[in-house]
C-alpha positions as CSV (number, residue, x, y, z in Angstrom):
1,X,9.5,46.8,-11.5
2,X,11.1,43.8,-13.2
3,X,13.0,43.0,-10.1
4,X,9.9,43.2,-8.0
5,X,8.1,40.7,-10.3
6,X,11.1,38.4,-10.2
7,X,11.1,38.6,-6.4
8,X,7.5,37.6,-6.3
9,X,7.9,34.8,-8.7
10,X,10.8,33.4,-6.7
11,X,8.8,33.7,-3.5
12,X,5.9,32.0,-5.1
13,X,8.1,29.1,-6.3
14,X,9.6,28.8,-2.8
15,X,6.1,28.7,-1.2
16,X,5.0,26.0,-3.7
17,X,8.1,23.9,-3.0
18,X,7.6,24.2,0.7
19,X,4.0,23.1,0.4
20,X,4.9,20.2,-1.8
21,X,7.6,19.1,0.6
22,X,5.2,19.2,3.6
23,X,2.6,17.4,1.6
24,X,5.1,14.7,0.6
25,X,5.9,14.1,4.3
26,X,2.2,13.7,5.1
27,X,1.8,11.5,2.1
28,X,4.7,9.3,3.2
29,X,3.2,8.9,6.7
30,X,-0.2,8.0,5.2
31,X,1.3,5.5,2.7
32,X,3.3,3.9,5.5
33,X,0.2,3.5,7.6
34,X,-2.0,2.2,4.7
35,X,0.6,-0.1,3.3
36,X,1.3,-1.7,6.7
37,X,-1.9,-3.7,6.0
38,X,-0.9,-4.6,2.4
39,X,1.1,-3.2,-0.4
40,X,-0.7,-0.7,-2.7
41,X,-1.5,-0.8,-6.4
42,X,0.9,1.1,-8.6
43,X,-1.6,3.4,-10.2
44,X,-2.5,6.5,-8.1
45,X,-5.4,8.7,-9.2
46,X,-5.3,12.4,-8.3
47,X,-7.9,15.1,-8.7
48,X,-8.0,18.8,-7.9
49,X,-8.1,22.2,-9.4
50,X,-5.2,24.5,-10.2
51,X,-1.7,24.4,-11.7
52,X,-0.2,23.0,-8.5
53,X,-1.7,19.6,-9.2
54,X,1.1,18.9,-11.6
55,X,3.6,19.4,-8.8
56,X,1.7,17.0,-6.6
57,X,1.5,14.4,-9.4
58,X,5.3,14.6,-9.7
59,X,5.6,14.2,-5.9
60,X,3.5,11.1,-5.8
61,X,5.6,9.4,-8.5
62,X,8.8,9.9,-6.5
63,X,11.2,7.0,-6.5
64,X,11.2,6.6,-2.7
65,X,7.5,5.9,-2.6
66,X,8.0,2.7,-4.6
67,X,8.5,0.7,-1.4
68,X,4.7,1.1,-0.8
69,X,3.6,-0.5,-4.2
70,X,2.9,-4.2,-4.8
71,X,5.7,-4.7,-7.4
72,X,8.1,-2.2,-5.9
73,X,7.9,0.2,-8.8
74,X,7.1,3.9,-8.5
75,X,3.5,5.0,-8.7
76,X,2.0,5.7,-12.1
77,X,0.0,8.8,-11.5
78,X,-3.1,9.6,-13.5
79,X,-5.2,12.7,-13.4
80,X,-8.8,11.8,-12.4
81,X,-11.2,13.6,-14.9
82,X,-14.9,13.6,-15.6
83,X,-14.1,11.9,-18.9
84,X,-13.0,8.8,-17.0
85,X,-16.6,8.4,-15.7
86,X,-18.5,8.9,-19.0
87,X,-18.8,5.2,-19.7
88,X,-20.2,4.7,-16.1
89,X,-23.0,7.2,-16.6
90,X,-24.3,6.1,-20.1
91,X,-27.7,5.5,-18.6
92,X,-28.0,9.1,-17.6
93,X,-26.3,11.1,-20.3
94,X,-27.6,14.3,-18.9
95,X,-24.9,14.2,-16.3
96,X,-22.4,15.2,-19.0
97,X,-24.7,17.1,-21.3
98,X,-25.9,19.4,-18.6
99,X,-23.3,22.2,-18.3
100,X,-24.5,23.3,-14.9
101,X,-24.3,19.8,-13.4
102,X,-20.8,19.3,-14.9
103,X,-19.6,22.6,-13.5
104,X,-21.0,21.6,-10.1
105,X,-19.1,18.3,-10.2
106,X,-16.0,20.1,-11.2
107,X,-16.4,22.7,-8.4
108,X,-17.3,20.2,-5.7
109,X,-14.8,17.4,-6.5
110,X,-12.0,19.3,-8.2
111,X,-12.2,17.1,-11.3
112,X,-10.9,18.6,-14.5
113,X,-12.8,18.3,-17.7
114,X,-10.3,16.7,-20.0
115,X,-7.4,14.2,-19.6
């Protein structure tokens, strides 16, 4: 049974690594296209649910993507959270006090609740 669990864990890791590699290729193509009109800011914001988000955050900050940034340094990657918008919605506090609305934003946009 332990061998079966180990097999599935190794397969899952392999699948995640393949997905990240494919995504990195697509990201590189997109960055190449976008930066052809002008170099990009160094801060990249990412949002999304699930534990794989950390893998993608690491992928975005890869050294080889630094050629796309304005100062030639790797991207600084920050997780986009609902907390980041609290100061922008001070005139409508119910956005963050209403649990159902917050859950809807989390579900629709993949935001996490905390930094």
